[in-house]
N, C-alpha and C positions, 0 to 999 in steps of 0.2 A: 238578840238582835242579829247575831251571826246566823242563827238557825233560820231566820226568815229569808235571808239572802241565799242561803244554800237551797232552800226549797224552791225559790224563784229561779235560780240559776240551774238547778238540776234538770228542770224540764227543757231548758234551752241548751244545755251542755253539749249534746250530740251535734246540734247545728253549729255551735261556736267552734267545735273541734273540726268539723267538716270544712268550714270556711277558713280557719287558721292553718290547717295542715299544709296547703300549698305554699304558704308564706315561709314555713319553717323547714320544709323538706326540700332537698335539692334534687333536681333532675340531673342525671349524669350528663356531662358535656357530650355534645355530638362529636364523634370522631371524624376528622376531616380526611376522607379517603383520597381526595384529589391530590394532596401533597404526596401521599404514599404512592399513588399511581404515577405521578410525575417522577418520583425517585426510581420506581421500577422501570419506567421507560428510559430514563437516563442510564440506568444500569445496563439495560439491554443494548442501548446505543453504544455504550462504552465497550461492551463485549463484541459487538459487531465491528466496531472500529479496530479493536485489537486483532480480531480475526482477519479483517481486510489488510491491516498492516503486516501481519504475518504472511499472508498470501502474496502481498506485494514484495516483501523481502525475499521470499522463495523465488518469485518470478524474476526479480532483479538478479539474484544469484545465478539462476539458470541462464538468463540472458548474458550475463558477464562471462560465464563459462563458454557459451556458444560463440560469443564475440572473440574470446581468446583463441578458441580453436580456429575460427575463421582467419584471424590475423596470422596465426602460425602457418596455415595453408597458403595464405597470400605471400608470406615471406619466403616460403619454400618455392612457390611459383616464381617469385621475383629472382631468387638465386638461380633457378634453372634458366630463366630467360637471360640473365646476365651471362651465364656460361655460354649459352647458345649465341648470344651477341658477340662475345669474344671470339668464339669459333668462326662465326660468319666474318668477322673483321679480319681474322688471320687468313681465312680462305680467300677473301677479296684481295688482300695484300699479296698472297702467293699468286693468285690469278693475274694481277696487274704485273707482277714481276715476270711471270712466264710470258705474258703478252709483250712486254718490252723486249725481252730476250728474243722472242719470235720475230718481232719487228726488226731487231738488229741483225738477226740471222738472215731475214729476208733481204734487207738492204745489202748485206755482205754478199748474198747469193746473186743479187741483181748487179752488183758492182763487178763481179768477175766475169 
């Protein structure tokens, strides 16, 4: 009895295997490259941001150095102007004193 089933199934066996194979064999899962591409883009963006931050830090450091030099020059100029103002004030005081003395001498000369 088994022999009759084998003879009947033997002729259809290649067709049965052909139809059943896709059900039992797995196809490899499709790799989602979009996620990897996103991660690559994010990595590039991080590198660009780090580069920009480094450049900004360098620029800020240079700006701070330039500002410090500018402030030092301004302070030096302010000190010079202060000394010149003191000299001008003293000169004005001496000039006023000489003018008063000249006026007194002129009055004395007119009074004689």
